[in-house]
Every structure is written in structure tokens, then in C-alpha cells.
C-alpha positions as CSV (number, residue, x, y, z in Angstrom):
1,M,-10.1,-9.9,-14.5
2,R,-14.3,-10.1,-16.1
3,N,-16.8,-7.6,-16.2
4,S,-18.7,-10.0,-13.5
5,A,-16.2,-10.9,-11.4
6,W,-15.0,-7.0,-10.6
7,L,-19.4,-6.5,-10.0
8,S,-18.8,-8.9,-7.3
9,I,-16.2,-7.1,-5.4
10,A,-17.5,-4.1,-6.1
11,R,-20.9,-5.5,-4.3
12,T,-19.4,-7.0,-1.3
13,A,-17.2,-3.6,-0.6
14,A,-21.1,-1.9,-1.1
15,A,-22.0,-4.2,1.9
16,L,-18.7,-4.0,3.9
17,A,-18.9,0.0,3.3
18,A,-23.2,0.4,4.7
19,A,-22.0,-2.3,7.6
20,M,-18.5,-1.1,8.9
21,G,-18.3,1.9,7.3
22,I,-21.5,3.6,8.4
23,G,-23.5,1.2,11.0
24,R,-20.0,0.7,13.3
25,F,-17.9,3.4,12.7
26,A,-20.7,6.6,11.7
27,Y,-21.0,6.8,15.4
28,T,-17.3,8.1,15.9
29,P,-17.5,11.2,13.4
30,I,-21.6,12.0,15.5
31,L,-19.8,11.6,18.8
32,P,-18.7,14.8,19.2
33,L,-22.3,16.2,18.2
34,M,-23.9,14.3,21.1
35,T,-22.0,15.4,23.6
36,A,-22.4,19.2,23.0
37,H,-25.7,19.0,22.0
38,A,-27.3,15.8,23.1
39,D,-26.2,15.9,26.8
40,L,-24.2,12.6,26.6
41,T,-21.3,12.2,28.5
42,A,-17.9,10.6,28.2
43,Q,-18.5,7.8,30.0
44,A,-21.9,7.0,28.3
45,A,-20.2,7.7,25.5
46,S,-18.2,4.8,26.1
47,Q,-20.6,2.3,26.6
48,L,-22.9,2.9,23.8
49,A,-19.7,2.0,22.1
50,T,-19.2,-1.4,24.1
51,A,-22.7,-2.1,23.4
52,N,-22.1,-2.0,19.3
53,Y,-19.0,-4.1,20.1
54,V,-20.6,-7.1,22.2
55,G,-23.4,-6.6,19.5
56,Y,-21.2,-7.0,17.3
57,L,-19.0,-10.1,19.1
58,I,-22.6,-12.2,19.2
59,G,-23.1,-12.0,16.0
60,A,-20.0,-13.1,14.4
61,V,-20.4,-16.2,17.0
62,A,-24.0,-16.5,15.8
63,A,-22.3,-16.9,12.0
64,A,-19.7,-18.9,12.8
65,A,-22.5,-21.5,14.8
66,S,-23.9,-21.1,11.6
67,P,-23.1,-22.1,8.8
68,R,-26.1,-21.8,7.3
69,L,-27.2,-18.7,8.1
70,A,-22.8,-17.1,7.4
71,R,-23.7,-17.6,3.7
72,S,-27.8,-16.7,3.8
73,V,-28.0,-13.6,1.5
74,A,-31.2,-13.7,2.4
75,A,-30.5,-13.4,5.7
76,C,-27.2,-10.9,4.9
77,R,-30.7,-8.9,3.2
78,A,-32.2,-8.4,6.1
79,S,-29.4,-7.2,8.4
80,L,-29.0,-4.4,5.9
81,V,-32.4,-3.4,6.9
82,I,-32.4,-3.6,10.5
83,L,-28.7,-2.1,10.0
84,V,-30.7,0.9,8.7
85,G,-33.7,0.9,10.8
86,T,-31.6,1.0,13.7
87,L,-29.5,4.0,12.5
88,A,-32.6,6.0,11.5
89,A,-34.0,5.2,14.8
90,M,-31.6,6.8,16.8
91,T,-33.3,10.2,16.1
92,P,-35.9,10.1,18.2
93,C,-34.5,8.5,21.3
94,T,-33.1,10.2,23.6
95,N,-31.7,8.6,26.4
96,V,-29.1,6.1,27.0
97,I,-30.5,2.9,27.5
98,E,-32.2,3.3,24.6
99,W,-29.0,4.2,22.3
100,S,-27.8,1.2,23.5
101,L,-29.5,-1.2,22.6
102,L,-29.8,-0.2,19.1
103,R,-26.4,-0.7,19.4
104,L,-26.2,-3.3,20.4
105,V,-28.8,-4.7,17.4
106,A,-26.9,-2.6,14.7
107,G,-23.5,-4.5,16.4
108,I,-24.6,-7.6,15.8
109,A,-26.6,-7.3,11.9
110,S,-23.0,-5.8,10.8
111,A,-21.2,-8.6,12.1
112,L,-24.0,-11.1,10.1
113,V,-23.3,-8.5,7.4
114,F,-20.0,-9.1,7.1
115,V,-19.8,-12.3,7.5
116,I,-22.1,-13.0,5.1
117,A,-20.8,-11.1,2.2
118,V,-17.4,-11.8,2.5
119,N,-18.0,-15.3,2.5
120,T,-20.4,-14.8,-0.7
121,L,-17.0,-13.2,-1.8
122,I,-14.6,-16.3,-1.4
123,D,-17.7,-19.0,-2.6
124,H,-16.9,-17.3,-6.0
125,G,-13.6,-18.0,-5.7
126,H,-12.1,-14.4,-6.5
127,P,-7.9,-14.8,-5.9
128,V,-7.1,-13.2,-2.4
129,H,-5.3,-9.9,-3.4
130,H,-8.3,-8.9,-5.8
131,A,-11.0,-9.9,-3.0
132,G,-8.6,-7.3,-1.2
133,W,-10.1,-5.0,-2.9
134,A,-13.2,-5.6,-1.6
135,F,-12.2,-4.4,2.5
136,S,-11.8,-1.4,1.3
137,G,-15.5,-0.6,0.8
138,V,-14.8,-0.5,4.8
139,G,-12.6,2.3,3.9
140,I,-14.9,4.2,1.4
141,G,-18.1,4.0,4.3
142,I,-15.6,5.9,6.4
143,A,-14.3,8.5,4.6
144,L,-18.3,8.4,3.8
145,S,-19.0,9.6,7.2
146,A,-16.4,12.0,8.1
147,G,-18.9,13.9,6.5
148,L,-21.7,13.4,8.4
149,P,-21.6,16.1,11.3
150,A,-21.6,18.9,8.6
151,T,-25.1,18.7,9.4
152,E,-23.8,20.0,12.7
153,D,-26.7,18.3,14.3
154,W,-26.7,14.7,16.0
155,Q,-29.7,13.3,14.9
156,A,-29.8,14.8,11.9
157,A,-26.7,13.1,11.1
158,W,-28.0,9.7,12.7
159,W,-31.3,10.6,9.9
160,A,-28.1,10.8,6.6
161,A,-25.6,7.9,8.0
162,A,-29.3,5.6,7.8
163,A,-29.8,7.3,4.3
164,L,-26.2,6.8,3.3
165,A,-26.6,3.1,5.0
166,A,-30.0,2.5,2.7
167,V,-28.4,3.7,-0.3
168,L,-24.5,1.1,0.0
169,S,-27.3,-1.1,0.6
170,A,-29.5,-1.7,-2.6
171,F,-26.4,-1.7,-4.2
172,A,-24.7,-4.3,-2.5
173,W,-28.7,-6.3,-2.8
174,F,-27.4,-8.5,-5.7
175,I,-25.3,-10.0,-3.8
176,R,-24.8,-13.7,-5.0
177,P,-24.2,-16.4,-3.4
178,G,-21.3,-18.7,-4.6
179,A,-20.3,-22.3,-4.7
180,A,-18.6,-22.8,-0.8
181,A,-15.8,-23.9,-1.4
182,E,-13.8,-26.6,0.6
183,S,-11.0,-27.1,2.6
184,A,-7.9,-28.5,1.0
185,K,-7.6,-31.0,4.1
186,P,-9.7,-32.6,6.8
187,A,-8.7,-30.5,10.5
188,A,-8.7,-34.1,11.6
189,E,-5.7,-34.1,9.6
190,R,-3.6,-31.0,10.2
191,Q,-1.1,-31.0,13.1
192,G,-1.0,-28.1,15.3
193,N,3.0,-27.0,16.2
194,G,4.2,-23.1,17.6
195,R,2.1,-22.9,20.8
196,G,4.7,-20.4,21.7
197,P,4.6,-18.1,18.5
198,L,0.7,-18.6,18.7
199,I,1.4,-17.3,22.2
200,M,2.9,-14.3,21.1
201,L,1.0,-13.7,18.6
202,M,-2.5,-13.7,20.2
203,T,-1.4,-11.7,23.1
204,S,-0.3,-9.3,20.3
205,Y,-3.2,-9.3,17.8
206,T,-5.7,-9.3,21.8
207,L,-3.6,-5.7,22.8
208,E,-4.2,-3.8,18.9
209,G,-7.4,-4.7,19.5
210,V,-7.8,-3.0,23.2
211,G,-5.4,-0.2,21.5
212,Y,-7.5,0.2,18.0
213,I,-10.7,0.5,19.3
214,I,-9.4,3.2,21.5
215,A,-8.4,5.2,18.4
216,G,-11.2,4.2,16.5
217,T,-14.1,5.3,19.0
218,F,-12.4,8.3,20.3
219,L,-10.2,9.9,17.8
220,V,-12.0,12.4,16.3
221,A,-14.1,13.4,19.1
222,A,-10.1,14.0,20.7
223,V,-9.2,16.1,17.8
224,A,-12.8,18.2,17.4
225,Q,-12.4,18.8,21.5
226,Q,-8.7,19.8,21.0
227,S,-9.1,22.2,17.1
228,P,-12.2,23.0,17.0
229,G,-13.8,23.3,13.8
230,G,-13.8,20.9,10.6
231,L,-10.3,19.2,11.5
232,G,-12.5,16.3,13.2
233,S,-14.6,15.9,10.5
234,A,-10.9,16.4,7.9
235,V,-9.2,13.3,10.4
236,W,-12.1,11.0,9.9
237,L,-11.7,11.5,5.6
238,L,-7.8,11.2,6.1
239,V,-8.5,7.7,8.2
240,G,-11.4,6.3,5.6
241,L,-8.9,7.7,3.0
242,A,-5.9,5.9,4.1
243,A,-8.4,2.3,4.9
244,A,-9.4,1.7,1.8
245,P,-6.5,0.2,-0.3
246,S,-4.5,-0.5,2.8
247,A,-5.3,-4.6,3.2
248,A,-4.3,-4.9,-1.0
249,L,-0.8,-3.1,-0.4
250,W,-0.2,-4.3,2.5
251,G,-0.4,-8.0,1.4
252,R,2.4,-7.0,-0.8
253,F,4.8,-6.8,1.0
254,T,4.0,-10.1,1.8
255,G,6.0,-11.9,-0.4
256,R,8.8,-10.0,0.7
257,F,8.9,-10.0,4.7
258,S,7.7,-12.4,7.6
259,Y,4.1,-11.7,9.2
260,S,5.7,-10.9,12.5
261,A,8.6,-8.1,10.8
262,L,5.6,-6.5,9.0
263,L,3.1,-6.5,12.2
264,V,6.1,-5.0,14.0
265,A,6.4,-2.0,11.8
266,A,2.5,-1.7,11.0
267,L,1.5,-1.5,14.9
268,L,4.3,1.0,15.5
269,L,2.9,3.0,12.9
270,Q,-0.1,2.4,13.7
271,A,0.9,3.3,18.0
272,A,2.8,6.4,16.3
273,G,-0.1,8.0,14.1
274,I,-2.6,7.4,17.9
275,A,0.0,9.3,19.6
276,W,0.6,11.7,17.0
277,A,-3.4,12.9,17.0
278,G,-3.7,12.4,20.4
279,T,-0.9,15.8,20.8
280,G,-3.3,18.5,19.6
281,N,-1.0,19.7,16.8
282,N,-2.9,20.2,13.7
283,V,-0.3,18.8,11.3
284,A,0.1,16.0,13.6
285,A,-3.7,15.1,13.8
286,L,-4.1,14.9,9.6
287,V,-0.4,12.2,10.0
288,G,-1.7,10.5,12.5
289,A,-4.8,9.8,10.8
290,V,-2.9,8.7,7.9
291,L,-1.1,6.5,9.4
292,F,-3.8,5.3,11.6
293,G,-6.2,4.5,9.1
294,G,-3.1,2.7,6.5
295,T,-2.5,0.5,9.1
296,F,-5.7,-1.7,10.8
297,I,-7.3,-2.8,8.7
298,G,-3.8,-4.5,7.3
299,I,-2.8,-5.5,10.9
300,S,-5.4,-7.6,11.3
301,T,-5.0,-9.2,8.0
302,L,-1.4,-9.9,8.3
303,A,-2.6,-11.2,11.9
304,L,-5.1,-14.1,10.6
305,S,-2.9,-14.9,8.1
306,A,-0.2,-16.0,10.4
307,G,-2.1,-17.4,12.5
308,R,-3.1,-20.0,10.0
309,A,0.2,-20.1,8.6
310,L,1.2,-21.8,11.3
311,Q,-1.0,-24.4,11.3
312,F,-2.0,-24.6,14.8
313,P,-5.5,-26.0,15.3
314,G,-8.0,-23.5,16.0
315,A,-5.8,-20.4,15.8
316,V,-7.7,-18.0,13.6
317,A,-10.6,-18.9,16.4
318,L,-8.5,-18.3,18.9
319,L,-7.1,-15.1,17.6
320,T,-10.4,-13.7,16.7
321,A,-11.4,-14.3,20.5
322,G,-9.2,-12.2,22.0
323,Y,-9.0,-9.9,20.2
324,S,-12.8,-9.4,20.0
325,V,-12.5,-9.6,23.8
326,G,-10.0,-6.5,23.5
327,Q,-12.5,-4.3,22.0
328,I,-15.2,-4.8,23.9
329,V,-12.1,-3.6,26.9
330,G,-11.2,-1.3,25.2
331,P,-13.5,1.6,25.9
332,V,-14.5,0.6,29.0
333,A,-10.2,0.1,30.1
334,V,-9.7,4.3,29.3
335,A,-13.3,5.3,30.9
336,P,-11.4,6.6,33.7
337,L,-9.3,9.3,31.9
338,L,-12.4,10.3,30.6
339,H,-13.3,12.9,32.8
340,N,-10.7,15.7,31.3
341,G,-11.6,14.7,27.7
342,F,-10.3,12.4,25.4
343,R,-6.8,13.3,24.8
344,Q,-5.6,11.2,27.7
345,A,-7.4,7.8,26.6
346,L,-6.0,8.3,23.0
347,L,-2.1,8.2,24.4
348,A,-3.9,5.6,26.6
349,G,-4.5,2.9,23.2
350,A,-0.8,4.2,21.9
351,G,0.6,2.7,24.9
352,V,-1.5,-0.5,24.3
353,V,-0.6,-0.8,21.0
354,L,3.1,-0.5,21.3
355,L,3.0,-3.4,23.8
356,A,1.9,-5.2,20.7
357,A,4.4,-4.3,18.7
358,L,6.6,-5.3,21.4
359,A,4.6,-8.8,21.8
360,A,5.0,-9.2,18.2
361,L,8.1,-7.8,18.0
362,L,9.3,-10.8,20.3
363,M,7.8,-13.3,18.0
364,W,9.9,-11.9,15.6
365,I,13.0,-12.5,17.2
366,S,12.4,-16.0,18.9
367,G,13.7,-17.2,15.3
368,R,10.2,-19.3,14.6
369,Q,8.4,-17.4,11.6
370,P,5.0,-18.0,10.1
371,R,5.7,-19.1,6.2
372,V,4.1,-17.8,4.3
373,V,1.1,-19.5,1.9
374,D,-0.6,-18.6,-1.5
375,A,-4.2,-19.4,-0.3
376,D,-5.0,-20.0,-4.0
377,R,-3.3,-23.5,-4.0
378,G,-4.8,-24.7,-1.2
379,D,-1.4,-26.3,0.7
380,V,-2.9,-24.6,4.5
381,A,-6.6,-25.6,4.7
382,R,-8.5,-22.3,5.1
383,E,-9.8,-21.7,8.1
384,G,-11.0,-17.7,7.9
385,L,-10.8,-14.7,6.7
386,D,-10.3,-11.2,8.9
387,D,-12.2,-8.2,8.4
388,G,-9.2,-5.9,9.1
389,V,-11.6,-3.3,11.6
390,N,-13.3,-5.4,14.2
391,G,-11.4,-9.0,13.6
392,R,-14.0,-10.4,13.0
393,V,-13.7,-14.1,11.6
394,V,-15.2,-15.9,8.4
395,F,-16.0,-19.5,8.8
396,S,-15.1,-21.5,5.3
397,P,-17.2,-24.6,5.2
398,S,-15.6,-28.0,7.0
399,P,-15.2,-31.1,4.8
400,H,-18.2,-32.5,5.3
401,Q,-20.7,-29.0,4.3
């Protein structure tokens, strides 16, 4: 591949690192500092997380409704500036309402950056297995955010997050728009089928949205509560390092196994990882971090690919909606469990992911397997691409656009 193509992938990775790894997930390692020094209660912590997820859903829906917005480099740059500003503004604010509003706006900006950056990557015509490396930016951003608690001050940590996002945004600033690709077949010509498998897949993916976001929000706080010191930061660093290559690595297995079989395996590994991270054992927490980081992007990639392969009209949009709702429900659902710390929330999250694995297993044994297709050949109209962190869809243009 040419150097210019790799540079395009690197810029997209930087945008995803800023928007997702820092803009969205910096809150996870900073949360213990805020609960310890900013009088943030566990219930308020859940409220801030939910505000960000609602904002992300708003941004994703806005981009889906406007193909022009979904490919606007100017909107991407503006969103990056807004994102950096919201991170910096967390410092002077001192109450939950202000923090919630900032996290809401940050969620909207993160979604727009993700949608636009990935759409430009797709429009440049990169092969799927190369484009997968762009998603390493999410893991890289998470790994960078793991160093934020080293400041030992929640306000300084938010300033550092803003600085990291600014540096990454500067590199991503020169993302170039590409020529919009056309779907291989008009939507009206596609035949809907596989309603039963789609229901099981959607059930599985929605439950994954609930379970994954519980771990993604409270993992560091739970580990730090059980093992004071630097273990919480180390765990989050491992999550990021494991997440970086995961989309490309899971994609390698799709030529040998069905999507549903791979989903069962990935969900079982993730459930084990979340549960181990909540046991209070240091070694188990580190292993759990690797399993969680190495699966959550892959699960989103596999689920959305399975939805496209079923060739059911609107499958990707339906799956994304379920996953998005799951992410909003997750922190709220475990709020009653947070009175005695975060460990019970993690165990509940693991249980939900286990239910997601059961739904995927039912799909696998039902006998109807999603056909693995080569997106580069265009034998299935490309409906969208999932970010693998928050399950948001990036819509390709319809033939008339």
C-alpha cells in the first residue's frame, strides 16, 4: 500500500483516538479521582456516563439523517475543537449539572468525528482489512488516557485529556474527503430474509451494549477501589493495548468460522474478562482487562458484519439502535448496585454479556448462518460500518446521492 494511503489511515486513527479513546473514555480513568476528590457520588457518576451516551446517540442519528454532514471535513474539524473545549471546561465546573451538559456535548462531537472520519476512510477505497487498523486509534487513545490519573488531581487530569485530544486533533486535522462510494445494489432490490436470526442477533447485540458499557464505565473505579495504587491505570492501559489490534485480528478469523460462532467465542471471553476484573484479585484483573480490551471492538465488527450478511433491509440500523439503547440503559440499570462500590456492577455486566453469548449461541445452533461476504467485491450493498466501541453506524450514501 502507498505511503499516502497509510497516512490517510493514520489520520483517521488519530481522529478516533481523540474522539473515542480520549473524548469518550478519558472519563473512565478519571472517575476514581472525581469520586475521591470532587465529591462525585457513584449515582452521579452513572448520570455523567449516561449523558455522554445520550449525546453520542444524538450525534450518530444527526449524521445518519444528513449524508452531507456525515462527510463534512469542516464539521469534523469543528467537532474536534468542541471536543477539546468540553474536556478543558470540565475543570472549572463544580456541579453535576454542568458536568453532565459538557459530557452530553462531548458525546455529540465524538459521534460526528467518528462518523465523518470513518466515512472519509471508506470513501478513499481502502480494503477492509487495512481499514481495520484505523480502529486501532480507539485502543491507542484508551492506552494514552490510562496515564491521566498520574496527575493525582482530577482537574489536572481533565486538562491533560484536553491537551492529548488537541495534539491528536492537530494530526487528524488534514483528513481529506474522498469520493463517495456507491452501493452495489439499490436498497429496493435487496431481499429481506432471516428475520429469526436477526431477532436473535439483535437481542445479543443489545445485551452486549448493556454489559460492555458497564465495564467500560466502571472498570477502573472497581479495580482501584479493591486494589489501591496504580493497578487501575495499569488495567486501563492493558484494555487500550489489547483493543488496538483487535478489529484486524478478529477479522482474520472470518474466513474460517461463521460470524455467529465467532460472536459466541468473543462474548464468552468478554464475560469472563469482566467477571475476573471484578473479583478483587490483581492477576485476574489484569487478565480480565486483556480479554475485555481484546473483544469489545471485535464484537461490534462481527455483529454488524453478520447483520449485513443476513441481507435483511435495515439490519445494521436496527442493530445499531439496539446497541445504542443498551449503552444508555447500562449505567442506569446498575445504579442501585453502586451503593457498596463498583464490584457488583461489574459482575452484573458480566452476567448480561453471558446472556448475549446465549442469544448468539441460539443463532448459531438454529442452522441459519450469516454468509461471510467480501465487501470489496460489492456482492452486498454496504449499509454501514460500526466503530466497534459504541456501536454507532456510519452510513454509506444511497445510489442517488
